Every structure is written in structure tokens, then in C-alpha cells.
Gaussian input, Z-matrix of N, CA and C with variables (Angstrom, degrees):
# hf/3-21g

backbone

0 1
 N
 C     1     B1
 C     2     B2     1     A1
 N     3     B3     2     A2     1     D1
 C     4     B4     3     A3     2     D2
 C     5     B5     4     A4     3     D3
 N     6     B6     5     A5     4     D4
 C     7     B7     6     A6     5     D5
 C     8     B8     7     A7     6     D6
 N     9     B9     8     A8     7     D7
 C    10    B10     9     A9     8     D8
 C    11    B11    10    A10     9     D9
 N    12    B12    11    A11    10    D10
 C    13    B13    12    A12    11    D11
 C    14    B14    13    A13    12    D12
 N    15    B15    14    A14    13    D13
 C    16    B16    15    A15    14    D14
 C    17    B17    16    A16    15    D15
 N    18    B18    17    A17    16    D16
 C    19    B19    18    A18    17    D17
 C    20    B20    19    A19    18    D18
 N    21    B21    20    A20    19    D19
 C    22    B22    21    A21    20    D20
 C    23    B23    22    A22    21    D21
 N    24    B24    23    A23    22    D22
 C    25    B25    24    A24    23    D23
 C    26    B26    25    A25    24    D24
 N    27    B27    26    A26    25    D25
 C    28    B28    27    A27    26    D26
 C    29    B29    28    A28    27    D27
 N    30    B30    29    A29    28    D28
 C    31    B31    30    A30    29    D29
 C    32    B32    31    A31    30    D30
 N    33    B33    32    A32    31    D31
 C    34    B34    33    A33    32    D32
 C    35    B35    34    A34    33    D33
 N    36    B36    35    A35    34    D34
 C    37    B37    36    A36    35    D35
 C    38    B38    37    A37    36    D36
 N    39    B39    38    A38    37    D37
 C    40    B40    39    A39    38    D38
 C    41    B41    40    A40    39    D39
 N    42    B42    41    A41    40    D40
 C    43    B43    42    A42    41    D41
 C    44    B44    43    A43    42    D42
 N    45    B45    44    A44    43    D43
 C    46    B46    45    A45    44    D44
 C    47    B47    46    A46    45    D45
 N    48    B48    47    A47    46    D46
 C    49    B49    48    A48    47    D47
 C    50    B50    49    A49    48    D48
 N    51    B51    50    A50    49    D49
 C    52    B52    51    A51    50    D50
 C    53    B53    52    A52    51    D51
 N    54    B54    53    A53    52    D52
 C    55    B55    54    A54    53    D53
 C    56    B56    55    A55    54    D54
 N    57    B57    56    A56    55    D55
 C    58    B58    57    A57    56    D56
 C    59    B59    58    A58    57    D57
 N    60    B60    59    A59    58    D58
 C    61    B61    60    A60    59    D59
 C    62    B62    61    A61    60    D60
 N    63    B63    62    A62    61    D61
 C    64    B64    63    A63    62    D62
 C    65    B65    64    A64    63    D63
 N    66    B66    65    A65    64    D64
 C    67    B67    66    A66    65    D65
 C    68    B68    67    A67    66    D66
 N    69    B69    68    A68    67    D67
 C    70    B70    69    A69    68    D68
 C    71    B71    70    A70    69    D69
 N    72    B72    71    A71    70    D70
 C    73    B73    72    A72    71    D71
 C    74    B74    73    A73    72    D72
 N    75    B75    74    A74    73    D73
 C    76    B76    75    A75    74    D74
 C    77    B77    76    A76    75    D75
 N    78    B78    77    A77    76    D76
 C    79    B79    78    A78    77    D77
 C    80    B80    79    A79    78    D78
 N    81    B81    80    A80    79    D79
 C    82    B82    81    A81    80    D80
 C    83    B83    82    A82    81    D81
 N    84    B84    83    A83    82    D82
 C    85    B85    84    A84    83    D83
 C    86    B86    85    A85    84    D84
 N    87    B87    86    A86    85    D85
 C    88    B88    87    A87    86    D86
 C    89    B89    88    A88    87    D87
 N    90    B90    89    A89    88    D88
 C    91    B91    90    A90    89    D89
 C    92    B92    91    A91    90    D90
 N    93    B93    92    A92    91    D91
 C    94    B94    93    A93    92    D92
 C    95    B95    94    A94    93    D93
 N    96    B96    95    A95    94    D94
 C    97    B97    96    A96    95    D95
 C    98    B98    97    A97    96    D96
 N    99    B99    98    A98    97    D97
 C   100   B100    99    A99    98    D98
 C   101   B101   100   A100    99    D99
 N   102   B102   101   A101   100   D100
 C   103   B103   102   A102   101   D101
 C   104   B104   103   A103   102   D102
 N   105   B105   104   A104   103   D103
 C   106   B106   105   A105   104   D104
 C   107   B107   106   A106   105   D105
 N   108   B108   107   A107   106   D106
 C   109   B109   108   A108   107   D107
 C   110   B110   109   A109   108   D108
 N   111   B111   110   A110   109   D109
 C   112   B112   111   A111   110   D110
 C   113   B113   112   A112   111   D111
 N   114   B114   113   A113   112   D112
 C   115   B115   114   A114   113   D113
 C   116   B116   115   A115   114   D114
 N   117   B117   116   A116   115   D115
 C   118   B118   117   A117   116   D116
 C   119   B119   118   A118   117   D117
 N   120   B120   119   A119   118   D118
 C   121   B121   120   A120   119   D119
 C   122   B122   121   A121   120   D120
 N   123   B123   122   A122   121   D121
 C   124   B124   123   A123   122   D122
 C   125   B125   124   A124   123   D123
 N   126   B126   125   A125   124   D124
 C   127   B127   126   A126   125   D125
 C   128   B128   127   A127   126   D126
 N   129   B129   128   A128   127   D127
 C   130   B130   129   A129   128   D128
 C   131   B131   130   A130   129   D129
 N   132   B132   131   A131   130   D130
 C   133   B133   132   A132   131   D131
 C   134   B134   133   A133   132   D132
 N   135   B135   134   A134   133   D133
 C   136   B136   135   A135   134   D134
 C   137   B137   136   A136   135   D135
 N   138   B138   137   A137   136   D136
 C   139   B139   138   A138   137   D137
 C   140   B140   139   A139   138   D138
 N   141   B141   140   A140   139   D139
 C   142   B142   141   A141   140   D140
 C   143   B143   142   A142   141   D141
 N   144   B144   143   A143   142   D142
 C   145   B145   144   A144   143   D143
 C   146   B146   145   A145   144   D144
 N   147   B147   146   A146   145   D145
 C   148   B148   147   A147   146   D146
 C   149   B149   148   A148   147   D147
 N   150   B150   149   A149   148   D148
 C   151   B151   150   A150   149   D149
 C   152   B152   151   A151   150   D150
 N   153   B153   152   A152   151   D151
 C   154   B154   153   A153   152   D152
 C   155   B155   154   A154   153   D153
 N   156   B156   155   A155   154   D154
 C   157   B157   156   A156   155   D155
 C   158   B158   157   A157   156   D156
 N   159   B159   158   A158   157   D157
 C   160   B160   159   A159   158   D158
 C   161   B161   160   A160   159   D159
 N   162   B162   161   A161   160   D160
 C   163   B163   162   A162   161   D161
 C   164   B164   163   A163   162   D162
 N   165   B165   164   A164   163   D163
 C   166   B166   165   A165   164   D164
 C   167   B167   166   A166   165   D165
 N   168   B168   167   A167   166   D166
 C   169   B169   168   A168   167   D167
 C   170   B170   169   A169   168   D168
 N   171   B171   170   A170   169   D169
 C   172   B172   171   A171   170   D170
 C   173   B173   172   A172   171   D171
 N   174   B174   173   A173   172   D172
 C   175   B175   174   A174   173   D173
 C   176   B176   175   A175   174   D174
 N   177   B177   176   A176   175   D175
 C   178   B178   177   A177   176   D176
 C   179   B179   178   A178   177   D177
 N   180   B180   179   A179   178   D178
 C   181   B181   180   A180   179   D179
 C   182   B182   181   A181   180   D180
 N   183   B183   182   A182   181   D181
 C   184   B184   183   A183   182   D182
 C   185   B185   184   A184   183   D183
 N   186   B186   185   A185   184   D184
 C   187   B187   186   A186   185   D185
 C   188   B188   187   A187   186   D186
 N   189   B189   188   A188   187   D187
 C   190   B190   189   A189   188   D188
 C   191   B191   190   A190   189   D189
 N   192   B192   191   A191   190   D190
 C   193   B193   192   A192   191   D191
 C   194   B194   193   A193   192   D192
 N   195   B195   194   A194   193   D193
 C   196   B196   195   A195   194   D194
 C   197   B197   196   A196   195   D195
 N   198   B198   197   A197   196   D196
 C   199   B199   198   A198   197   D197
 C   200   B200   199   A199   198   D198
 N   201   B201   200   A200   199   D199
 C   202   B202   201   A201   200   D200
 C   203   B203   202   A202   201   D201
 N   204   B204   203   A203   202   D202
 C   205   B205   204   A204   203   D203
 C   206   B206   205   A205   204   D204
 N   207   B207   206   A206   205   D205
 C   208   B208   207   A207   206   D206
 C   209   B209   208   A208   207   D207
 N   210   B210   209   A209   208   D208
 C   211   B211   210   A210   209   D209
 C   212   B212   211   A211   210   D210
 N   213   B213   212   A212   211   D211
 C   214   B214   213   A213   212   D212
 C   215   B215   214   A214   213   D213
 N   216   B216   215   A215   214   D214
 C   217   B217   216   A216   215   D215
 C   218   B218   217   A217   216   D216
 N   219   B219   218   A218   217   D217
 C   220   B220   219   A219   218   D218
 C   221   B221   220   A220   219   D219
 N   222   B222   221   A221   220   D220
 C   223   B223   222   A222   221   D221
 C   224   B224   223   A223   222   D222
 N   225   B225   224   A224   223   D223
 C   226   B226   225   A225   224   D224
 C   227   B227   226   A226   225   D225
 N   228   B228   227   A227   226   D226
 C   229   B229   228   A228   227   D227
 C   230   B230   229   A229   228   D228
 N   231   B231   230   A230   229   D229
 C   232   B232   231   A231   230   D230
 C   233   B233   232   A232   231   D231
 N   234   B234   233   A233   232   D232
 C   235   B235   234   A234   233   D233
 C   236   B236   235   A235   234   D234
 N   237   B237   236   A236   235   D235
 C   238   B238   237   A237   236   D236
 C   239   B239   238   A238   237   D237

   B1=1.4425
   B2=1.5286
   B3=1.3383
   B4=1.4513
   B5=1.5235
   B6=1.3150
   B7=1.4600
   B8=1.5250
   B9=1.3302
   B10=1.4633
   B11=1.5235
   B12=1.3366
   B13=1.4723
   B14=1.5239
   B15=1.3312
   B16=1.4650
   B17=1.5190
   B18=1.3303
   B19=1.4625
   B20=1.5307
   B21=1.3451
   B22=1.4653
   B23=1.5152
   B24=1.3406
   B25=1.4619
   B26=1.5215
   B27=1.3256
   B28=1.4548
   B29=1.5327
   B30=1.3180
   B31=1.4639
   B32=1.5229
   B33=1.3283
   B34=1.4649
   B35=1.5153
   B36=1.3402
   B37=1.4562
   B38=1.5184
   B39=1.3209
   B40=1.4605
   B41=1.5257
   B42=1.3191
   B43=1.4639
   B44=1.5143
   B45=1.3367
   B46=1.4586
   B47=1.5183
   B48=1.3324
   B49=1.4587
   B50=1.5187
   B51=1.2973
   B52=1.4631
   B53=1.5209
   B54=1.3195
   B55=1.4532
   B56=1.5249
   B57=1.3333
   B58=1.4566
   B59=1.5175
   B60=1.3276
   B61=1.4639
   B62=1.5222
   B63=1.3127
   B64=1.4629
   B65=1.5284
   B66=1.3255
   B67=1.4695
   B68=1.5205
   B69=1.3370
   B70=1.4660
   B71=1.5201
   B72=1.3346
   B73=1.4630
   B74=1.5246
   B75=1.3146
   B76=1.4566
   B77=1.5259
   B78=1.3287
   B79=1.4632
   B80=1.5238
   B81=1.3111
   B82=1.4691
   B83=1.5211
   B84=1.3262
   B85=1.4560
   B86=1.5203
   B87=1.3338
   B88=1.4642
   B89=1.5262
   B90=1.3230
   B91=1.4633
   B92=1.5258
   B93=1.3392
   B94=1.4579
   B95=1.5198
   B96=1.3188
   B97=1.4590
   B98=1.5210
   B99=1.3317
   B100=1.4575
   B101=1.5225
   B102=1.3365
   B103=1.4632
   B104=1.5260
   B105=1.3127
   B106=1.4525
   B107=1.5216
   B108=1.3308
   B109=1.4507
   B110=1.5221
   B111=1.3231
   B112=1.4686
   B113=1.5218
   B114=1.3156
   B115=1.4587
   B116=1.5171
   B117=1.3125
   B118=1.4660
   B119=1.5180
   B120=1.3065
   B121=1.4583
   B122=1.5131
   B123=1.3228
   B124=1.4745
   B125=1.5171
   B126=1.3165
   B127=1.4619
   B128=1.5154
   B129=1.3266
   B130=1.4461
   B131=1.5233
   B132=1.3198
   B133=1.4549
   B134=1.5189
   B135=1.3291
   B136=1.4621
   B137=1.5123
   B138=1.3231
   B139=1.4550
   B140=1.5115
   B141=1.3237
   B142=1.4665
   B143=1.5227
   B144=1.3254
   B145=1.4586
   B146=1.5208
   B147=1.3226
   B148=1.4646
   B149=1.5260
   B150=1.3400
   B151=1.4642
   B152=1.5193
   B153=1.3336
   B154=1.4618
   B155=1.5199
   B156=1.3166
   B157=1.4647
   B158=1.5213
   B159=1.3039
   B160=1.4563
   B161=1.5315
   B162=1.3226
   B163=1.4597
   B164=1.5208
   B165=1.3201
   B166=1.4618
   B167=1.5183
   B168=1.3408
   B169=1.4557
   B170=1.5186
   B171=1.3198
   B172=1.4540
   B173=1.5223
   B174=1.3255
   B175=1.4557
   B176=1.5133
   B177=1.3227
   B178=1.4538
   B179=1.5229
   B180=1.3413
   B181=1.4563
   B182=1.5188
   B183=1.3228
   B184=1.4742
   B185=1.5359
   B186=1.3060
   B187=1.4742
   B188=1.5181
   B189=1.3325
   B190=1.4649
   B191=1.5318
   B192=1.3328
   B193=1.4662
   B194=1.5318
   B195=1.3216
   B196=1.4625
   B197=1.5270
   B198=1.3332
   B199=1.4599
   B200=1.5224
   B201=1.3347
   B202=1.4623
   B203=1.5235
   B204=1.3176
   B205=1.4578
   B206=1.5276
   B207=1.3191
   B208=1.4664
   B209=1.5257
   B210=1.3294
   B211=1.4635
   B212=1.5308
   B213=1.3229
   B214=1.4654
   B215=1.5284
   B216=1.3311
   B217=1.4604
   B218=1.5257
   B219=1.3464
   B220=1.4646
   B221=1.5183
   B222=1.3285
   B223=1.4634
   B224=1.5249
   B225=1.3408
   B226=1.4765
   B227=1.5185
   B228=1.3303
   B229=1.4570
   B230=1.5319
   B231=1.3242
   B232=1.4678
   B233=1.5215
   B234=1.3378
   B235=1.4729
   B236=1.5124
   B237=1.3136
   B238=1.4643
   B239=1.5046
   A1=111.31
   A2=116.87
   A3=119.32
   A4=111.29
   A5=117.68
   A6=119.98
   A7=110.66
   A8=118.46
   A9=121.24
   A10=110.62
   A11=117.08
   A12=121.29
   A13=110.25
   A14=116.62
   A15=119.98
   A16=110.65
   A17=116.72
   A18=121.33
   A19=110.02
   A20=117.50
   A21=121.34
   A22=110.72
   A23=117.51
   A24=121.69
   A25=110.13
   A26=117.71
   A27=121.69
   A28=110.29
   A29=117.17
   A30=121.61
   A31=110.31
   A32=118.17
   A33=121.56
   A34=111.21
   A35=118.16
   A36=121.47
   A37=111.08
   A38=117.01
   A39=120.97
   A40=110.62
   A41=117.74
   A42=121.35
   A43=110.42
   A44=118.38
   A45=122.13
   A46=110.81
   A47=116.82
   A48=120.89
   A49=110.19
   A50=117.45
   A51=120.76
   A52=109.84
   A53=117.90
   A54=121.63
   A55=110.27
   A56=117.67
   A57=121.42
   A58=111.54
   A59=117.44
   A60=121.17
   A61=110.34
   A62=117.31
   A63=120.81
   A64=110.55
   A65=116.99
   A66=120.91
   A67=109.78
   A68=117.84
   A69=121.04
   A70=110.67
   A71=116.18
   A72=120.14
   A73=110.92
   A74=117.00
   A75=121.08
   A76=111.03
   A77=117.05
   A78=120.95
   A79=110.29
   A80=117.64
   A81=120.06
   A82=111.09
   A83=118.08
   A84=122.51
   A85=112.70
   A86=116.99
   A87=122.22
   A88=112.25
   A89=119.01
   A90=122.13
   A91=110.13
   A92=114.94
   A93=121.56
   A94=113.31
   A95=116.88
   A96=120.86
   A97=110.52
   A98=115.97
   A99=120.95
   A100=108.36
   A101=115.84
   A102=121.38
   A103=110.67
   A104=114.34
   A105=122.03
   A106=106.04
   A107=116.79
   A108=122.63
   A109=108.18
   A110=116.83
   A111=121.53
   A112=108.08
   A113=115.94
   A114=121.61
   A115=110.53
   A116=116.84
   A117=121.91
   A118=112.74
   A119=118.72
   A120=121.46
   A121=112.88
   A122=117.74
   A123=124.10
   A124=113.40
   A125=118.28
   A126=121.37
   A127=108.97
   A128=115.71
   A129=121.44
   A130=109.20
   A131=116.58
   A132=122.46
   A133=108.70
   A134=116.02
   A135=120.63
   A136=108.76
   A137=116.03
   A138=120.56
   A139=110.29
   A140=115.45
   A141=121.13
   A142=108.12
   A143=116.24
   A144=121.34
   A145=108.77
   A146=116.80
   A147=122.30
   A148=112.53
   A149=117.29
   A150=120.01
   A151=109.81
   A152=114.69
   A153=121.18
   A154=108.58
   A155=116.12
   A156=121.24
   A157=107.43
   A158=116.13
   A159=120.38
   A160=111.78
   A161=117.95
   A162=120.70
   A163=115.31
   A164=118.66
   A165=119.14
   A166=112.66
   A167=114.42
   A168=122.67
   A169=108.18
   A170=116.72
   A171=121.72
   A172=107.93
   A173=116.06
   A174=122.33
   A175=109.26
   A176=116.73
   A177=121.67
   A178=106.17
   A179=114.90
   A180=121.82
   A181=107.51
   A182=117.41
   A183=122.52
   A184=111.39
   A185=116.73
   A186=124.89
   A187=113.33
   A188=118.26
   A189=122.56
   A190=109.18
   A191=118.51
   A192=120.26
   A193=111.20
   A194=115.70
   A195=122.08
   A196=107.65
   A197=116.20
   A198=121.18
   A199=108.01
   A200=115.72
   A201=121.52
   A202=107.94
   A203=116.07
   A204=120.52
   A205=108.76
   A206=117.10
   A207=121.22
   A208=112.97
   A209=117.99
   A210=119.28
   A211=112.25
   A212=118.05
   A213=122.09
   A214=112.14
   A215=118.05
   A216=122.05
   A217=110.97
   A218=115.82
   A219=121.13
   A220=109.43
   A221=117.13
   A222=120.04
   A223=110.31
   A224=114.32
   A225=121.92
   A226=107.33
   A227=115.90
   A228=118.74
   A229=109.50
   A230=114.70
   A231=121.01
   A232=108.46
   A233=115.80
   A234=122.09
   A235=107.43
   A236=116.87
   A237=120.64
   A238=111.19
   D1=-40.46
   D2=178.66
   D3=-67.06
   D4=-34.80
   D5=-179.60
   D6=-64.16
   D7=-32.66
   D8=176.38
   D9=-63.77
   D10=-42.81
   D11=179.36
   D12=-64.53
   D13=-40.48
   D14=178.25
   D15=-64.07
   D16=-40.68
   D17=179.42
   D18=-63.60
   D19=-43.09
   D20=178.79
   D21=-61.69
   D22=-42.72
   D23=179.60
   D24=-63.78
   D25=-43.21
   D26=179.22
   D27=-62.71
   D28=-42.48
   D29=179.30
   D30=-62.89
   D31=-43.27
   D32=178.70
   D33=-62.03
   D34=-41.49
   D35=178.73
   D36=-63.62
   D37=-41.02
   D38=179.03
   D39=-63.54
   D40=-39.27
   D41=178.01
   D42=-67.02
   D43=-41.39
   D44=178.61
   D45=-61.80
   D46=-41.69
   D47=179.72
   D48=-63.58
   D49=-43.04
   D50=179.31
   D51=-63.08
   D52=-43.54
   D53=178.86
   D54=-62.29
   D55=-41.44
   D56=178.25
   D57=-61.17
   D58=-40.19
   D59=178.69
   D60=-66.31
   D61=-40.82
   D62=178.68
   D63=-62.11
   D64=-39.54
   D65=179.11
   D66=-66.69
   D67=-42.84
   D68=178.02
   D69=-58.88
   D70=-44.39
   D71=179.70
   D72=-63.44
   D73=-38.88
   D74=179.54
   D75=-64.49
   D76=-46.81
   D77=179.50
   D78=-63.56
   D79=-41.65
   D80=178.66
   D81=-63.46
   D82=-26.51
   D83=176.14
   D84=-70.74
   D85=-18.14
   D86=179.00
   D87=-85.91
   D88=-10.65
   D89=-176.72
   D90=-60.47
   D91=132.53
   D92=-179.40
   D93=89.14
   D94=-0.56
   D95=-178.96
   D96=-110.54
   D97=156.96
   D98=175.15
   D99=-78.18
   D100=129.12
   D101=-177.17
   D102=-131.74
   D103=160.85
   D104=170.89
   D105=-116.29
   D106=127.04
   D107=-177.99
   D108=-111.94
   D109=116.23
   D110=177.84
   D111=-89.33
   D112=122.40
   D113=-178.84
   D114=-93.68
   D115=160.26
   D116=-177.98
   D117=-62.92
   D118=-26.36
   D119=-179.72
   D120=-83.02
   D121=21.72
   D122=178.71
   D123=69.08
   D124=14.82
   D125=175.70
   D126=-100.13
   D127=159.90
   D128=179.37
   D129=-133.23
   D130=139.55
   D131=177.02
   D132=-119.23
   D133=140.17
   D134=176.90
   D135=-120.86
   D136=134.41
   D137=179.31
   D138=-178.14
   D139=-173.02
   D140=179.63
   D141=-96.40
   D142=127.93
   D143=177.72
   D144=-77.19
   D145=115.99
   D146=-177.12
   D147=-92.61
   D148=-40.88
   D149=-179.77
   D150=-159.97
   D151=165.45
   D152=178.51
   D153=-141.59
   D154=131.84
   D155=174.52
   D156=-114.40
   D157=-172.74
   D158=-178.61
   D159=-61.07
   D160=-35.34
   D161=-172.99
   D162=-116.60
   D163=-10.60
   D164=-173.62
   D165=-146.89
   D166=160.90
   D167=174.45
   D168=-117.96
   D169=147.25
   D170=174.98
   D171=-113.37
   D172=116.66
   D173=177.06
   D174=-111.19
   D175=150.82
   D176=170.05
   D177=-107.66
   D178=118.33
   D179=179.80
   D180=-122.13
   D181=118.74
   D182=-178.17
   D183=52.36
   D184=46.57
   D185=178.17
   D186=65.20
   D187=16.55
   D188=178.12
   D189=-119.46
   D190=134.35
   D191=177.52
   D192=-75.05
   D193=138.24
   D194=178.42
   D195=-132.49
   D196=128.12
   D197=177.55
   D198=-98.53
   D199=130.56
   D200=179.16
   D201=-120.99
   D202=126.35
   D203=177.10
   D204=-74.48
   D205=134.23
   D206=-175.24
   D207=-61.33
   D208=-32.56
   D209=-178.26
   D210=-67.11
   D211=-13.56
   D212=-179.77
   D213=-93.52
   D214=3.58
   D215=-174.22
   D216=-102.82
   D217=132.95
   D218=171.99
   D219=-85.76
   D220=-51.05
   D221=178.68
   D222=-159.46
   D223=163.50
   D224=178.03
   D225=-127.68
   D226=137.12
   D227=175.54
   D228=-136.74
   D229=150.79
   D230=178.96
   D231=-78.25
   D232=134.36
   D233=177.92
   D234=-93.14
   D235=130.92
   D236=-178.92
   D237=-105.15

């Protein structure tokens, strides 16, 4: 019975890892594009996404670089 619970936990972790990789690929696909980043404090920033690391995004806003920590982001969308 315990081995079933361990197997379920392992399966959930594998799914989470796959989802995390898909999100990383999606964000990397936004590099070089104009985006709007909604922050948890109900604020929004608009700029060009320059790069993305494991923990942060680099945006250029009004010709100034701005680093945004990923944990502070609600969502990102492409500005058209």
C-alpha cells in the first residue's frame, strides 16, 4: 500500500517537472517581443523581454533594464 503512494508521488513530480519545462519554453519564446507583465501587487509593466533565467526576467522599459523576479508575476502576455 505504501509503494502505491510513493508511485503516485513520483508520478506527480514527473508531471510537475514536465509542466515547468513547458512553461520555460513558452517564456523563452517571448524573448525579443513586447510583453505586458502583471505583477501580484495588481500593477502591470510593459516592455521588451530581453532574457529569462530560472528565477528572473529582464525587461527593457523606456530604454532602461528592469529585473523582475518570477515569483512576483501573475501572468505574462504578448502586446500586439
